[in-house]
Structures are given as C-alpha cells and as structure tokens.
VOBA-1610 file (N, C-alpha, C; in pm, whole numbers, padded with zeros to 5 digits, always signed):
BEGIN
Unk+00263-01537-00711Unk+00388-01534-00638Unk+00363-01487-00496Unk+00446-01532-00405Unk+00440-01489-00266Unk+00567-01413-00231Unk+00551-01305-00158Unk+00666-01231-00108Unk+00629-01169+00025Unk+00719-01173+00119Unk+00701-01110+00250Unk+00693-00959+00230Unk+00603-00892+00302Unk+00582-00748+00283Unk+00708-00668+00317Unk+00786-00716+00413Unk+00911-00647+00448Unk+01009-00651+00330Unk+01025-00767+00269Unk+01114-00778+00153Unk+01057-00701+00034Unk+00927-00704+00018Unk+00864-00628-00091Unk+00894-00479-00076Unk+00886-00428+00048Unk+00920-00288+00071Unk+01063-00256+00031Unk+01155-00346+00062Unk+01295-00326+00022Unk+01309-00327-00130Unk+01245-00422-00195Unk+01253-00430-00341Unk+01191-00307-00407Unk+01079-00258-00352Unk+01012-00143-00411Unk+01097-00016-00405Unk+01190-00010-00310Unk+01282+00105-00301Unk+01396+00097-00402Unk+01416-00019-00460Unk+01526-00041-00554Unk+01482-00007-00696Unk+01538+00100-00756Unk+01496+00139-00891Unk+01534+00038-00999Unk+01624-00055-00968Unk+01666-00156-01066Unk+01583-00284-01057Unk+01492-00292-00961Unk+01411-00413-00945Unk+01314-00424-01062Unk+01300-00543-01118Unk+01215-00565-01237Unk+01068-00580-01204Unk+01031-00588-01078Unk+00891-00606-01040Unk+00853-00751-01035Unk+00737-00780-00979Unk+00689-00917-00968Unk+00657-00977-01105Unk+00624-00892-01201Unk+00587-00939-01335Unk+00697-00917-01439Unk+00815-00876-01393Unk+00930-00849-01481Unk+00904-00740-01584Unk+00813-00647-01553Unk+00784-00536-01644Unk+00835-00402-01591Unk+00925-00404-01494Unk+00984-00281-01444Unk+00924-00237-01312Unk+00975-00125-01264Unk+00933-00070-01134Unk+00789-00021-01139Unk+00730-00014-01022Unk+00594+00036-01008Unk+00597+00182-00968Unk+00490+00255-00999Unk+00479+00393-00953Unk+00369+00409-00849Unk+00287+00305-00830Unk+00177+00309-00733Unk+00150+00169-00681Unk+00127+00158-00550Unk+00079+00032-00493Unk-00042+00061-00406Unk-00133-00034-00402Unk-00253-00026-00319Unk-00247-00140-00219Unk-00265-00108-00092Unk-00252-00205+00016Unk-00385-00226+00088Unk-00408-00350+00131Unk-00527-00383+00208Unk-00497-00507+00291Unk-00535-00504+00419Unk-00532-00624+00500Unk-00402-00653+00573Unk-00327-00551+00609Unk-00205-00573+00686Unk-00220-00513+00825Unk-00146-00566+00922Unk-00145-00508+01057Unk-00091-00366+01048Unk-00161-00273+01113Unk-00126-00132+01101Unk+00016-00104+01147Unk+00056-00158+01260Unk+00189-00127+01313Unk+00300-00181+01222Unk+00272-00286+01148Unk+00373-00346+01061Unk+00379-00274+00926Unk+00265-00254+00865Unk+00263-00191+00733Unk+00307-00045+00741Unk+00282+00020+00854Unk+00322+00158+00870Unk+00474+00173+00865Unk+00546+00075+00919Unk+00693+00079+00913Unk+00742+00060+00769Unk+00679-00031+00696Unk+00715-00052+00556Unk+00686+00074+00476Unk+00570+00136+00500Unk+00534+00258+00428Unk+00626+00374+00463Unk+00676+00378+00585Unk+00771+00481+00624Unk+00898+00471+00540Unk+00946+00350+00521Unk+01064+00330+00437Unk+01037+00371+00293Unk+00921+00334+00241Unk+00887+00370+00103Unk+00874+00521+00087Unk+00814+00586+00187Unk+00794+00731+00181Unk+00928+00805+00181Unk+01024+00755+00258Unk+01151+00825+00273Unk+01259+00785+00172Unk+01245+00668+00110Unk+01352+00619+00024Unk+01308+00583-00118Unk+01189+00626-00158Unk+01143+00601-00295Unk+01046+00711-00338Unk+01017+00714-00466Unk+00918+00808-00521Unk+00782+00740-00539Unk+00768+00622-00486Unk+00647+00541-00502Unk+00529+00605-00429Unk+00413+00608-00492Unk+00290+00652-00429Unk+00222+00530-00368Unk+00169+00545-00247Unk+00108+00433-00177Unk-00033+00470-00132Unk-00126+00379-00151Unk-00264+00398-00109Unk-00302+00281-00020Unk-00346+00311+00101Unk-00393+00207+00191Unk-00545+00215+00198Unk-00612+00107+00158Unk-00758+00107+00159Unk-00812+00022+00273Unk-00732+00008+00378Unk-00778-00059+00500Unk-00869+00033+00578Unk-00930-00019+00684Unk-01028+00062+00759Unk-00966+00153+00864Unk-00833+00148+00878Unk-00765+00234+00974Unk-00675+00333+00902Unk-00670+00455+00954Unk-00582+00559+00898Unk-00437+00515+00911Unk-00360+00535+00805Unk-00218+00501+00805Unk-00141+00626+00764Unk-00071+00686+00859Unk-00009+00816+00837Unk+00105+00815+00736Unk+00170+00704+00713Unk+00282+00701+00619Unk+00241+00667+00476Unk+00115+00640+00452Unk+00066+00618+00316Unk+00045+00754+00248Unk+00063+00757+00116Unk+00035+00880+00042Unk-00113+00916+00055Unk-00199+00815+00051Unk-00343+00834+00066Unk-00398+00718+00148Unk-00488+00749+00240Unk-00543+00646+00327Unk-00685+00682+00367Unk-00768+00581+00387Unk-00898+00605+00450Unk-00873+00653+00592Unk-00969+00723+00649Unk-00962+00755+00791Unk-01002+00633+00872Unk-01005+00646+01003Unk-01056+00537+01086Unk-01207+00530+01067Unk-01253+00420+01008Unk-01395+00407+00977Unk-01450+00277+01035Unk-01580+00273+01050Unk-01645+00151+01099Unk-01641+00045+00989Unk-01657-00081+01024Unk-01658-00186+00921Unk-01764-00164+00813Unk-01880-00112+00851Unk-01987-00088+00754Unk-01947+00021+00655Unk-01893+00131+00706Unk-01850+00241+00619Unk-01734+00196+00531Unk-01646+00114+00586Unk-01532+00063+00509Unk-01580-00020+00390Unk-01675-00109+00412Unk-01729-00190+00302Unk-01798-00104+00197Unk-01871-00002+00242Unk-01935+00090+00147Unk-01830+00163+00063Unk-01722+00207+00128Unk-01616+00278+00056Unk-01547+00185-00045Unk-01524+00060-00006Unk-01463-00036-00099Unk-01556-00063-00217Unk-01686-00076-00191Unk-01782-00096-00299Unk-01781+00023-00395Unk-01776+00144-00340Unk-01772+00263-00423Unk-01643+00268-00505Unk-01533+00231-00444Unk-01405+00226-00516Unk-01411+00127-00632Unk-01465+00009-00607Unk-01478-00094-00711Unk-01568-00046-00824Unk-01679+00019-00788Unk-01771+00070-00890Unk-01706+00176-00980Unk-01609+00249-00925Unk-01544+00356-01001Unk-01420+00311-01077Unk-01384+00186-01067Unk-01266+00138-01141Unk-01299+00115-01287
//
C-alpha cells in the first residue's frame, strides 16, 4: 500500500485507526529515507498528539523522534544499519 507521510502522521494520531494491515493501532514506527525538514514536522505532531514511539534510523539527527541516530557519515550510517539488522 502507498500512503503520503503527512496523511500517515494524521492517521497514526487517531486511536480508532485500524492500521495499514487492519490489525489495530501501532505502538512503534521506524523511519528511514525522508527529508529531515519534512519528517521532523510529522514527528512533532506525533510527539505532541499521540503516545506512539518513533525511531528514525536515517543518518541525520531528528530532534522530534523518540530515538534517532546522531549526525553520522555515510560509512558510519551503513555500519550502524548493518549492526541493527544483525541484532534483529
């Protein structure tokens, strides 16, 4: 399924939303590959209007995510992603 990240942010704030898979609301989302200035606004809404935990695994620090990598080089970012995948 495809959904615009702005609309997804709105849906994630709605406790009655059934989710993309119709199995109910989510308690955690992991983000990767969005423009920082855009995703930060979506995360600000989620932080202030939902109990959702958010993790951004992009290479730039995102202050409105519950957890985020710091600003890292592309090489360090790939190493961190590999380590994350190995630990799943």
